[in-house]
N, C-alpha and C positions, 0 to 999 in steps of 0.2 A: 517620762517616767514607763515603767514596765507594762509594755502592753500585755494583758492575757485573752488567754480564749476560753470556751470553757471545759468544764472539766475533764471527758475523755471523747474527745472525738476518735475519731476510729479511719485513716485512711487507707486503703488497698489499692497497690500501685500494680498497674495493667503491665507496663515498661511492652509494650508490644514490639520498639523498635528497640532494645536493648539484646545484644549476642549475652548468653551469660556462658557461651563457651570459652569465651574471648581470654587469653590465660596472658596476652603481654600487655599490660596494663600499667602504667608506672602508679607509681604509690599516692600523688595526687590525685590520680581520679579514681582509685580506690576509693580513697579517702570523700570524695565526692558520691559516690555512689553510699558510699555509710550516710552520707550527710542528708542526703537527697531521700533515704529511705527512713530517717530518723533517730537513726542509729547512732546519736551522738559521742557515746563514750568510746567508739569503736572510731570516730568520725578523729575523733580529739588525738588517738593514738597516734595515726596516720598522720595527720595534716603536720603534728610535729614531729615526726620524723622526716615528711615531704621541707620541712619547713628549717628544720637543722641542716639539712642535704643541700637548697636551694631559698634563699629569702624571697617571699612573696611575697605581693600585697594579696594575691588569694588566699592561701593561707592562712596570714596572720587574721585577717577579717574572720574568715568561717574559723577559726578558733576564738577570737572572740566573741561570735554569736554561739557555739558550742557548748563553752563554757557560763554566757549568761543566760541559755537557757537550762541551763542544770545548777543556775544559781552560785555558782562559783564566780561570787565576785570581783574577788581579788586576783584571781586568772583572768578573767572578762578585761577589767582593768587595764591590765597588764599588755592585751593583745590588743585589744582597743586603741590603746597610744598608741604602737608600734604601726597598725593600721592607718591610723587616723594621719598620720607623718608622716608615710611611704609617696614617693610622687603617683598622679593621679587618683588616690583613695577618694573617696565617695563622701558625699555630706553624711550618710546616712552611717558609716563609721564614727564620727566624729557625735553623731546622739547616740549612739553605744557605749562609747565611749564614758559621756556626760551623766546617763543610765548607770555605768558602773560606778564613777566618783561618786553621785549621790547613794546610790546601796551600799558603798563603804564610808560613809560618813564625814564625805569629804564636798561639803556643800558649797564652799565658796568656788571652788575647781569646778565644781559640775554648772556655777550659773553662767562661771564664763564660758564653757565649754557647749549648753546652751544657748547662748547669744551668741557664740561662732556658729553652729550648726544652722540658727535662724538667717544669719548672715548669711551661709551659701546656698542656702535651701528657700528661695523666697515663698514656697506654696506653707509654711508656717503660717498659719492664723495668729494675729495679734494675741487672740481667746487663750490656744494654745501655750505662746510663750510665756505668758503672763501666770498661767498654773504651774510651769516649771519655775521660773524663774521666782516666784512668790513661794512655792513650795522651800525653794535652799533656804530664804531667808526665812521663811516660820521655823523650819524645822532647827534654825539654830536661835531662835526665840524659845521657842514650847518646851527646846533641853535644859536650857539655862532656869525656865520658870514653870515647871510643868502645872496642866491645868488642873489636876484633881490629883487625888494622893488616891493610887492603887497597890495593892498587892501583886504583883505577878509570877506565876509561879508555875515553872515547870512541873508537869505530871509526867514522872519519870516511871511510876510506875505503869503509865500507856503508852510510852515512848517508846522506840528503837533508834539501831541508826540509821534506818530508812524513811520514810516519809508517815507521818503519823499526825491526822487532819482529823477535822469536821465532828468533831463531841457531842452528844447530847444524850440527857440524860434518860433514860425509861425501864420504869420499872424498878429502880432502884438499882440498876444496872448504867454501864456507861457503854452507849454502841459509835464506835468511829470505824475511821478511812484507814489502810496501811500496804503499802507493798514489801512488810518485814515480811523475812526470812517463815516460809510457813512451818517447816520442818520445827525449828528453834522454839514457835509459838503454840504446840501443843496440835496441830492438825495434826470513787477515782475521781480522778482527783483532777488533780492541777497540772500532770503533765499530759498535754490535750491529746499526742497524736500515736496510731499503732499504724506503721506504715511499714508496705513490705514487699517483695516482691512478687510477682503473681507467677511465678513459675514457679516458687517453692513453697512448701508447708509453713505455716505460722509457726512457730515456738512459743508452743502454749504455756510456758514456766515462766521464759522469762522477753522483759520491755526492754525492744533496743534503746530507746528513749533512756534510759537510767541504767540500763544495766540490773534492772532491778525485778523483785516478781510485780505479775500485776497486781492493781488494787482491789483488795476484797473489805465488806466489812467484816468487822469482829465485835466483839460485847463479852464483859467483864462479867464474872461466874461468881457467887455468895462466896466462894473462896480464893476470891482475888485473881484465880486464873483467867485466863485471856484466847478466847475461843470462837472461830470464825463464827459467822452469824448464820446457819443452813437455810436458805433459800431453794426452793424447789426447782428445778429444771432451769437453772442458770447456766450461762455457760462458762469457759475457761478465763474468758478476760475482764475487763476492768469492771466495778461494781463500786459503788460509793454514794455520799454524800446524800444521806438516810434523812427522810423528816415522819412522824409519828402522827396520826390523829389522837385527839384529849384521851379517847375509852384506850388508845394502843393498840386498837385492832388493825388498823389499816398501815400501812407503811408505802411509801414513796421516796423513790431513791434513783440514780441515775445509772445507768446498764451500758455496755458496750455489745452491740447485735451484729455481726456481720452476716448481712441479707444472702442468699445463696447465690444470687446474679446482681452484684452489687454495679452500679451504673457506670459504663465504661467510655473514658474518653480519649482520641488519637492521641497519644506524644503525650497523655497528660495524667497524673497520678486522678482517684477519681476516691471519693469522699463519703466516707459511711462516717455521720456525725454522732455526736453520744446524744441518747433518747433517755426521756423520763419513764419509769414502771412504777406500778404500784401492787400491792399482794398483801392479802388479809389471811391473820392468822390463824391456823388451825387449831381446833381442839387440841391436838398432842402436841403445840406450843412451836409448831414449825411454819415456817411463811409458803404462803401457797405460790400455785406457780405465776408467773408475773404478767399483768396485764399491762397493755400499752396504753399511753397519754393519747390521745386525739387525735394531739397538732406532733407527734412526732413525724421530721419525715427526713431520714436520713441521708439522703444523698442530695438535698437542699441548705440545709442548717440543724446547728445544734438545739437541745431545748435540756438545760440541766438546774444543779441549785433547787431543786425544790424545795416548796413549805409550805405546808398545808396548814390552813390557821384553825383556830381552836375548836370553831363549831365546825370544821371541816367541808365550809361552803365556800372556798377560796383557795384556788393555789395561784403560790407564786413561784416566779421562778426566772431565771438568763436565760438569756435567746439572743444570736446575731443572727434571726430571722428578715428579711427583706422589708424597709422600713425606716429601720432603728434611729437611733440619731449616733450611734458611735460603734465600736466594737463588738460588744455584746450589751446590751438594754436589759433590765428588769421588764416583766411581763405579771400580767396577774388574768387568770380564768375563775372565772363564778360560775356555779352548776344554774345549772334551769330546773323547771318544773318536772322534766320528767327526768332527772340525776342527771343528767349528762353534763359536760364542761364545754361554756359558751364561749367565742371565743375571744382570742387574748386582745390584753388592751397594755397599751403603751405605758408606763409611772414618767409623765412626759419630763412630770416639775423632777423627779431624778434623774433622769438619764442626761448624760453629756457626751462631748466627742468621744470620749475615752472609753472605759469598760465599767459594769457597773454586775458586782457580781455577789450572793448569799445573802439575799432578802431571809429577812427574819422580822415579823411582827410580837409585839406584849400583846397581854388581854385589851390594852384603851388602843389600838390598832395603831400608834407609834411605831417608825418605822426602824429597821437598822440594817445597813447594807455595807457595801466595800466595796469604792470603787479608786483609778487610778484619773481620772479624769477633772478633780477636782483639787485645790493646794490643800495637800498633805506630805509626809517626812520622806514619801517615796515609793512605789511601787503601789501593794493596794492598800490601802486604809480604810479605816471603822468610821462611820455617818452616823449620824440617828438623826430624825426628821418626823414631825409632828403632827399627829392627825386634826386637819381641821375639816372645817362644811368645803371646800374648795379641792379637797387632796391633804398636800403634805406642806408644810410652813420650818423654818427655822431650821434649816438643814446644818447640821454642825460636823465641826471634826472632833472626834473625841478625843483628837492628843494626844504628848506624850504624859505615862509610860505606855499608854495605852494599845497604842500605834506607835513603830517605830520607822528604820529608814529603808527596812524589808518590805517583805508581801505579809499584812494582816486581816483574814479574811477566814471565810468559814467558822461560827461561832454560833452560840448559843445561850437561851436565857434562861434567868432562874424564876422563881415563884414571884418574887416580887417586881419581875421584870427589866431586869438590868442583866448582862452582859454575865455569863458564869464560865464560857470556855471560850477561849479565843483557837485559831492556830495563824501559825506564823515560821515562819524561814527566817526569823534574825538572829545575829550571831551570840551565838554561847548555848545553841538547842545541841539536842544530842544526834540529830539527823536534818537531814533536808529540810522536810515539813515537824514541826514540834506540836503538841497539844499544851496550852497554857491556863492555868484557874486563875478565875480576877476576883480577887476579894478588896470592897474596901479599905482602906486604914483609918484609924485613930489619928487624926492630925498633931504630927510632932515632928518639928520644921529644922530637920540637922543639913547645915549649911555645910558646903568643906568650898575653902579657897584660897589661891593661895598665888605665888609670883614663879616664871620660870627663868631663872639665869644662865647664862656662860659662865661655869665654872672658875677660867680662868681670868677670865676679863670685868667680872661681877655685873655685867649690864643684863638689862630685863630681854630675853628671846620672843619676840612676838611669831606669828604664826607654827609655836611647836603643837604637835597631836596633842594630846592627853586624853587617857583612857581611864576609864575605872570600870572595873567587872567586880560581879558580885560573886558569891561563894555558889549561887545555882549559875552564875554565867552569863549575865545579859550584860556584853559591853555597853558603856554610852562613851559617846566619842564629842570632842570638839577642839577646838583653836585658841589658842591665848590670844589677846589683843593686842595690841600696838604698845603696851605696860606691860607685857608678859603673863598679865594676870588670866587668873582662868576660875570657875565656882560653878560648882555642883550642888543638885538637890540630893541628899543622900536617905538610905532605911534607915531605920533602928533596927538595932541586934542583927547587923549583918556584917561580914568580913569583905573587906573590899582590898582589892590591889589596883595599884593605881603606877602606870606604865605611861611615863611622858616620852618624845620621840621626835625628833623634826632632821629633816636627812642634815646631812657635815658633822652629824652628832650621836655621840654614844646613847643609848634607850636608860631613865633613869626608873626602876621599878622600887615604888615603895608600896607600904601596907599599911591600915588603917581599920581598927575594929568599933564597931558603932554599938556593940553591946553592952546592954550597964544605961544608956546613955536616957533617960526619962523626962529631958527638956529640952525642949529647940533651945539650939545655939548655934554659935559658929565656930567651924573647926579648920585653924590654919596649919597650911605646910607647902612652905615653898621649896623649891626642886631644883638641883644642881645639874645642867647636863656638861660631860667632854666632848671639847671637840675634837672628832678624828683624825689624827694625824697620820697620816700613809708612811710607810718605814722608820717609823719611830719606836725603836725596841722600850717596852716597857716593865719591868722587874716584875716577874711575881715570887711574893715574898714565901717564905718558909719552902721552898721547892728545892732542896738537898739531899743528896744522895751520900749513901755510905762512902768512905774511900773503897775505890775499884768494883764500885758496884750499880746497874739502872735500875735497882726496883726503885718501884713507888712507894715512901715512907706514907704514914698516915696523916702527917703537917700536911707532908705535899698533896695529898689527894683533895683533901681539905680546899687547898688554894687551886687545883684544878678544877674542881667543881664551881668556883665561882669564875673560871674561864667557860665552861663550858654554857653557864647562865647569859654570860655576856654574848656568847655567840647565839646562845636559843633569844634572847633578848634583841638580837640584832641580825635576822639575817640576809641581811644585806653583804657582809662585810667577809674577808678571809684572812685566815692567818696564818702567817709561817709562826712556829713553836721552836727555837734555836735553845739550845742548850750547850750547857761550857764546863770545863775542867780547868780544874788548877793547873801547875805545869810542874807536877813530880809525874814522872816517867814519862816514855818516851812520843814524841809528837804526833807520828803516826797511828802508837796505842790510843793517845789520848783523843783523836781524831775518830776515831771505829767509838771510843766506849762515848764519846759526846753523841755521836751518831745514835748509838742505840737504847742512850737516855731519851735525846728527841722522842725515836721513835715509841719507846714506853709510853711518855706522856701525851703523846697522839693518838697512840691507843688506846688511851683509857678517856681522852675528850670523847672520842667515834663512838664509846661503849656508853657516853650518856643520850646520844640517840643524833650528836651531830655528824653532818654529811662529811663523807671520808673526803669529798673533792672541796671544802672548804676549811680545810686545816693543812699544813705538810709541814716533815719536822727536817731540821737541819744540825746537824755538829759542827761545832766553829773548834772544838778542840781547847787547843790554850792560847788561841791567837789573840784572844778578846780580854786580857788577863784586868781589873777594875781597882787591882791593886800594888804594891810594889814588889808581886811575890814570883818574880823570874827562878827560874832556875838554880840560878846562884843564889839566889838570897835565901836569907835564913827567918824563917816565917814560923808563926806557931799554926799549931791545928787551924784554929778558929778565924787566923788568917788567910787559911789556903780555903778552907770553908767558903768562904764569901767568896771567892771562883766558880765554885763548882754549884752554877745555879742555871736557871730555865727562863726565860724572857722569851714574852710575844709581842707577833709587831701586826697591823693591818696591813696587807700587801694590795687587798684591794676591796673594794668599796662601790 
């Protein structure tokens, strides 16, 4: 599962041994430098250039890592698959491949790779392996049978195309963290590091890890605008993850503050970790200059994800301070009689070998938290734990659909003590992380089930991937069983897209609308897939041209739209678009005319957003007639028109 660090540590790279004046470096060395500085967006571009020039294990595994760290799981899967299969590959590449597969809802394949990783890496404990494999099994079961009925809604009014997370209600407004473009929004986070070359001035406007702005706190106004939350005396870097006292007068938050003299280590980067600060609200409505938490220690460990209890007497947070059980653990401090914070206490019943994050308590001191160290769906999952006399008990994963195969974290509660907002980078969002609201729904059970068949053989297809997506953009995936059967729980009043795919077959897209269904019912929809046959010509109906013309007619445009749809649904296929003329006219002219027609159709497809490299045009002239109408034959216009056609064939998959 995904190993997470705290929200916003900062690394200052001293780079004492590097010569910045050296110009004669290879692309790979340039990529390595950007990678070591956590400028992953730049590193990806350079590694891809290097790999294209010369395929190497180093470039492939670094691309897998860079894409994974930017939550691009499809590309991470692609590159880790390449890296793990190359000679000399390390077991860690198999682990990265397994995590990417899990994040892409390919649970059976992910489980196989986790077992493969454990076989190659004998240091993996039975506990760790069980969490990974049981998570894959549980996710499949939870998707088929959701534990509870929730309405998970993407809060599009809050979200942007960048990262938005950590929403909490505050005096009628919503306060949240974002790295959005400040110029567009009137005017920390998960990406954990800011690392830079000590000999250069830090870019105060753009974060090299994501290529976006630094994370800041924002709030909604009475007129539904979004504005920066003004805090006196803060720096230009990350600010985020806020928690407020019950009276609203004190705010705790995480912040990056680079010290004047960070600790320097020879030939190693120096860590300046994320810290917790508090601020008191001024009478004019602004927030006073931040006060550091007593247990900040920027050069040694991080403290973040603060949550202040309702009475203001306990501060919960996540930290990787020495003595913990895993990556980051949850701690709390209690206020002493003199108003200071006592020493941190580790919540040992909660913490695991993995990463615990986002502690939140309800009014009865029951705990909600996120972790990747217990059985879950993938990445960080949301759990609850009941308060008892010995601490906490009945630790429970809140299940699907509250949790997803990606990261679910940074949540807040409503007045009734249940989750009101969650943060997630699940598929279908607007940005890398999005804010979602959570509402419990009335129980109307709708089930979609069916079987997937081979259209030609009329036989069930096992292990086909069936994906359903709602109009709000939250995809759910599963594999068909040995009988080709699939089954989903559906929402009411939703418009679904059903996408079915298996390697070697063309994808099939169906649509289903559940609006107006008031009673629990089972909806049945069987799907038929066509095998991909390379170099087999498929005639496009109605792709006819006026005599001696290459202009796309209206009927032809509709048919070409269908081909564009096939190529969009099957991004792995490459197509040849072939055009034919009738026998009238000279052969050389017919060849030239057919090429123009094929090019015309190709340009139309490209205009629908298809990559030009995936479609080529070829004119065949009059050499492949479909009927008797050779030059010497007497044929009607209708008979000649049959030969004026366009076909496509898949030439590569």
